C-alpha positions as CSV (number, residue, x, y, z in Angstrom):
1,M,-14.9,11.9,-45.1
2,R,-15.6,10.0,-41.7
3,R,-14.5,6.7,-43.4
4,A,-11.2,8.5,-44.3
5,W,-10.6,9.7,-40.7
6,I,-11.2,6.1,-39.6
7,L,-8.9,4.8,-41.9
8,L,-6.2,7.2,-41.1
9,A,-6.7,6.6,-37.3
10,A,-6.2,2.9,-37.9
11,L,-3.2,3.2,-39.8
12,L,-1.5,5.5,-37.0
13,L,-2.5,3.3,-34.4
14,A,-1.5,0.1,-36.1
15,P,2.4,0.3,-35.3
16,F,1.5,0.7,-31.5
17,G,-0.8,-2.4,-31.6
18,A,1.9,-4.5,-33.1
19,M,4.2,-3.1,-30.6
20,A,2.0,-4.1,-27.9
21,Q,1.7,-7.8,-29.4
22,D,5.6,-7.8,-29.3
23,W,6.0,-6.7,-25.7
24,P,7.6,-7.7,-23.9
25,N,10.5,-9.0,-26.0
26,R,13.1,-9.4,-23.1
27,P,12.8,-9.8,-19.4
28,V,10.9,-7.4,-17.3
29,R,12.1,-5.8,-14.1
30,I,9.8,-5.2,-11.4
31,L,11.3,-2.8,-8.8
32,V,10.1,-3.1,-5.4
33,I,10.4,-0.7,-2.6
34,A,10.6,-3.2,0.1
35,S,13.3,-5.7,1.4
36,A,13.1,-9.3,0.3
37,G,10.7,-11.6,2.5
38,G,8.3,-8.7,3.5
39,P,4.5,-8.6,2.5
40,T,5.3,-6.1,-0.3
41,D,8.0,-8.3,-1.8
42,I,6.2,-11.6,-1.8
43,V,3.1,-9.8,-3.3
44,A,5.6,-8.5,-6.0
45,R,6.9,-12.2,-6.5
46,V,3.6,-13.8,-6.6
47,L,2.7,-11.2,-9.2
48,A,6.0,-11.5,-11.1
49,D,5.3,-15.4,-11.4
50,G,1.8,-15.2,-12.7
51,L,2.9,-12.6,-15.2
52,S,6.0,-14.7,-16.5
53,Q,3.3,-17.6,-17.2
54,R,1.1,-15.5,-19.3
55,L,3.5,-13.5,-21.2
56,P,6.5,-14.5,-23.3
57,Q,9.1,-13.1,-21.0
58,R,10.2,-13.8,-17.4
59,F,9.2,-10.9,-14.9
60,V,12.2,-10.4,-12.4
61,V,11.9,-8.9,-9.0
62,E,14.5,-6.5,-7.9
63,N,14.3,-4.8,-4.5
64,R,15.3,-1.3,-4.4
65,V,15.0,-0.1,-0.8
66,G,15.2,3.3,0.7
67,A,14.3,6.9,1.0
68,G,10.7,5.8,1.6
69,G,10.3,4.2,-1.7
70,N,11.9,7.0,-3.7
71,I,15.0,5.3,-5.0
72,A,12.6,2.2,-6.8
73,A,10.2,4.9,-8.0
74,S,12.7,7.3,-9.3
75,A,14.6,4.5,-11.3
76,T,11.1,3.3,-12.9
77,A,10.2,6.7,-13.6
78,Q,13.2,7.4,-15.3
79,A,13.5,4.2,-17.3
80,T,13.1,4.3,-20.9
81,D,13.3,0.8,-21.9
82,Q,9.8,-0.1,-21.7
83,H,10.8,-3.0,-19.4
84,T,10.8,-1.7,-16.1
85,L,7.9,-1.5,-13.7
86,L,7.2,-0.5,-10.0
87,L,5.5,-2.4,-7.2
88,T,4.8,0.1,-4.4
89,N,2.3,0.7,-1.7
90,T,0.7,3.3,0.3
91,S,3.8,5.4,1.0
92,H,3.8,6.4,-2.5
93,A,0.8,8.7,-1.9
94,V,2.8,10.8,0.8
95,N,6.4,11.4,-0.9
96,R,5.5,14.9,-2.3
97,V,4.9,16.1,1.3
98,L,7.5,14.0,3.1
99,Y,10.5,15.0,0.6
100,R,11.5,18.5,-0.3
101,Q,13.3,17.5,-3.6
102,L,12.3,14.6,-5.6
103,D,13.9,13.8,-8.8
104,Y,10.8,12.7,-10.3
105,D,7.0,13.6,-10.0
106,P,5.1,10.8,-8.4
107,V,2.0,11.8,-10.6
108,R,3.2,13.0,-13.7
109,D,6.1,10.3,-14.3
110,L,4.4,7.3,-13.1
111,V,1.2,5.7,-14.2
112,P,-0.9,3.1,-12.2
113,V,-1.4,-0.1,-14.0
114,T,-3.6,-1.9,-11.4
115,I,-4.0,-1.8,-7.7
116,V,-3.3,-5.4,-6.6
117,A,-4.6,-5.9,-3.1
118,E,-5.6,-4.3,0.4
119,S,-4.6,-5.2,3.6
120,P,-6.1,-4.2,7.1
121,M,-3.9,-2.9,10.1
122,V,-4.9,-4.0,13.5
123,L,-4.9,-1.4,16.6
124,L,-3.3,-3.3,19.5
125,V,-2.7,-2.4,23.2
126,P,-0.7,-4.3,25.6
127,P,-2.4,-7.5,27.0
128,S,-2.0,-5.8,30.5
129,S,-3.6,-2.6,29.4
130,P,-7.0,-1.2,31.1
131,H,-8.2,-0.1,27.9
132,R,-10.6,-2.9,26.6
133,S,-12.2,-0.9,23.8
134,V,-11.5,1.9,21.5
135,A,-13.5,4.1,23.3
136,D,-11.6,3.4,26.7
137,L,-8.1,4.1,24.8
138,V,-9.6,7.5,23.5
139,Q,-11.0,8.5,26.8
140,A,-7.7,8.0,28.5
141,A,-5.7,10.0,25.8
142,R,-8.2,12.8,26.2
143,R,-7.9,12.9,30.0
144,E,-4.1,13.1,29.7
145,P,-3.1,14.4,26.5
146,G,0.3,13.5,25.1
147,R,0.8,11.0,27.8
148,L,-0.2,7.7,26.0
149,T,2.4,6.6,23.2
150,Y,2.1,4.9,20.0
151,A,4.8,3.4,17.5
152,T,5.7,4.4,14.0
153,A,8.5,3.0,11.8
154,G,9.7,5.6,9.5
155,A,8.2,8.7,8.0
156,G,5.4,7.9,5.7
157,G,5.0,4.3,6.6
158,A,1.7,2.5,7.1
159,L,2.4,2.6,11.0
160,Q,2.7,6.5,10.9
161,L,0.0,6.9,8.4
162,V,-2.8,4.9,10.0
163,S,-1.8,6.2,13.4
164,L,-2.1,9.8,12.3
165,L,-5.3,9.1,10.8
166,F,-6.8,7.7,14.2
167,I,-5.4,10.3,16.2
168,N,-6.8,12.9,14.0
169,A,-10.3,11.4,13.9
170,A,-10.3,10.8,17.4
171,G,-9.1,14.3,18.2
172,I,-6.5,13.2,20.6
173,Q,-2.7,13.7,21.4
174,M,-0.3,11.0,21.7
175,Q,3.5,10.7,21.8
176,E,5.2,9.1,18.9
177,V,7.9,6.4,19.5
178,P,9.8,5.7,16.4
179,Y,11.0,2.0,15.9
180,R,13.1,0.5,13.2
181,G,10.2,-1.9,12.4
182,S,6.8,-3.3,13.9
183,A,8.6,-6.3,15.4
184,P,10.5,-4.4,18.1
185,A,7.5,-2.4,18.7
186,A,5.6,-5.4,19.1
187,L,7.9,-6.6,21.8
188,D,7.7,-3.3,23.7
189,L,3.8,-3.6,23.4
190,A,3.9,-6.9,24.9
191,A,5.8,-5.9,27.8
192,G,3.7,-2.9,28.5
193,R,6.4,-0.1,27.5
194,L,4.2,0.9,24.7
195,D,0.5,1.9,24.9
196,M,-0.8,1.4,21.3
197,L,0.5,-0.2,18.1
198,Y,-1.1,-0.5,14.8
199,D,0.3,-3.9,13.1
200,A,-0.3,-5.4,9.8
201,G,-3.1,-7.6,9.7
202,L,-1.0,-10.7,9.3
203,T,1.2,-10.3,12.3
204,G,-1.4,-8.3,14.5
205,F,-3.9,-11.1,14.4
206,Q,-1.0,-13.6,15.5
207,L,0.0,-11.3,18.4
208,A,-3.7,-11.1,19.6
209,R,-4.2,-14.8,19.4
210,G,-0.8,-15.6,21.1
211,G,-1.8,-13.4,24.1
212,Q,1.1,-10.8,23.3
213,A,-1.4,-8.0,22.5
214,R,-5.2,-7.1,22.7
215,A,-7.0,-6.5,19.2
216,L,-9.3,-3.5,19.8
217,A,-10.3,-2.7,16.0
218,V,-9.4,-3.4,12.4
219,S,-8.6,-0.4,10.4
220,A,-10.6,-1.7,7.3
221,A,-14.1,-1.1,6.4
222,A,-15.2,-4.6,7.1
223,R,-14.2,-7.2,9.6
224,N,-11.7,-9.7,8.8
225,A,-12.5,-13.3,8.6
226,T,-9.5,-14.2,10.8
227,M,-10.7,-12.6,14.0
228,L,-14.7,-12.0,13.1
229,D,-15.0,-10.7,17.0
230,V,-12.8,-7.5,16.5
231,P,-14.8,-4.8,15.2
232,T,-13.8,-2.3,12.4
233,I,-12.8,1.2,13.5
234,G,-16.0,2.4,12.0
235,E,-18.0,0.3,14.3
236,A,-15.7,1.7,17.2
237,G,-17.0,5.2,16.4
238,F,-14.5,6.4,14.0
239,P,-15.2,5.9,10.5
240,A,-12.8,8.7,9.5
241,A,-10.0,6.5,10.6
242,T,-10.7,3.7,8.2
243,F,-7.3,2.3,6.3
244,S,-6.3,0.0,4.4
245,V,-2.4,-0.8,3.0
246,W,-2.6,-1.2,-0.8
247,Q,0.1,-2.1,-3.3
248,V,0.3,-0.9,-6.7
249,L,1.9,-1.9,-10.2
250,M,2.9,1.0,-11.9
251,A,4.9,1.8,-15.0
252,P,6.8,4.9,-16.6
253,A,4.5,7.4,-18.1
254,S,6.3,7.0,-21.3
255,V,5.0,3.4,-21.8
256,P,2.5,3.4,-24.6
257,A,-1.1,3.0,-23.8
258,P,-1.5,-0.5,-25.8
259,I,1.5,-1.8,-23.8
260,L,-0.1,-0.6,-20.5
261,E,-3.5,-2.2,-21.5
262,R,-2.1,-5.6,-22.5
263,L,0.0,-5.4,-18.9
264,N,-3.4,-4.6,-17.1
265,R,-5.1,-7.5,-18.7
266,K,-2.5,-9.7,-18.0
267,A,-2.1,-8.7,-14.2
268,A,-6.0,-9.0,-13.8
269,A,-5.9,-12.5,-15.1
270,V,-3.1,-13.2,-12.7
271,L,-5.1,-11.6,-9.7
272,G,-8.3,-13.5,-10.8
273,D,-6.3,-16.9,-10.3
274,A,-7.7,-18.8,-7.3
275,A,-4.4,-20.2,-6.2
276,V,-3.2,-16.6,-6.4
277,R,-6.0,-15.1,-4.4
278,A,-5.6,-17.7,-1.8
279,R,-1.8,-17.0,-1.3
280,L,-2.6,-13.2,-0.8
281,V,-5.2,-14.0,1.7
282,E,-2.6,-15.6,3.4
283,L,-0.5,-12.7,3.5
284,G,-3.1,-10.7,4.9
285,A,-4.9,-9.3,2.0
286,D,-8.8,-9.0,2.8
287,R,-9.6,-7.5,-0.7
288,I,-7.8,-8.5,-4.0
289,L,-8.6,-5.9,-7.1
290,G,-6.9,-6.1,-10.4
291,N,-8.9,-3.0,-11.5
292,S,-8.8,-1.4,-14.7
293,L,-6.3,1.3,-15.8
294,E,-8.6,4.1,-15.5
295,E,-10.0,2.8,-11.8
296,A,-6.3,2.3,-10.7
297,R,-5.4,5.9,-11.6
298,H,-8.5,7.5,-9.7
299,Y,-7.8,5.3,-6.8
300,V,-4.1,6.6,-6.7
301,A,-5.1,10.2,-7.2
302,D,-7.7,9.9,-4.3
303,E,-4.9,8.3,-2.0
304,I,-2.5,11.0,-2.7
305,T,-5.2,13.6,-2.1
306,R,-6.3,12.2,1.1
307,W,-2.7,11.4,2.7
308,E,-1.2,14.8,1.7
309,S,-4.2,16.4,3.6
310,V,-3.7,14.3,6.7
311,L,-0.1,14.9,6.9
312,R,-0.3,18.7,6.6
313,A,-2.9,18.7,9.0
314,A,-0.7,16.8,11.6
315,G,2.1,19.3,10.8
316,V,4.4,16.8,9.4
317,Q,7.7,18.7,7.8
318,P,9.4,17.7,4.4
319,Q,12.9,16.4,4.9
């Protein structure tokens, strides 16, 4: 009887195995939530090039910017061609809190294929700032609640998330100043018109080395090889503010498991390539993953739980 069940299972699964071997049979689109030229876009293109070399069809990047990543995510979730993927980042974890109405469910309708990489943020103050440590900054914020300013660049973006995480961990109040991006915020920081900016590691370290800012801490769990003298936020006394920006490759939930497994193996091979890893490090990544389907699902689920809690605690209202 047991042999009969095994045979039946093999017969039922055979078509799906053949489907996975035949996939992809036409070019695959990777919809990216960010504009061309930014770190998330470049990560997507590095991954697309590697997959194109390892599978029989081209992987083509399409930038679908807007609505906190929901335009690209919705198009991917609703795709039925099995040849549409999504490259998104940490912002994916907060969309259920930030938006009252979504035409897709970020958990039910999309499946994480693999986490690509993690990158740190850098806590910066102006070069003229009297604060020479995180402790100095926190003490000043506690003395005058709501006076010190910090930059954000869009609801649910990395600048807002890491700043809220730090503010909550430190138990302080600061005034949010919205910008269209980190570049104009960095100009105001250098001029002393802004008290604090969390910037991406790649550009943040450049600002510190160039004298346009002072780096007080990195948000990641370990010091960054680029500037080993800058402590982690945990070493500075606030481990609950540890944060990394992550990128994830996702697929519609309708894609059969054998195809997901094949895609996961090929993506892991790309991310294991020495040249690819070197390129991602150049882009500011300090941890390159390429983990399994199960690990990726747990990772994203944990991040959604974490960030939804942070935003609700901060009183962020949905749009």
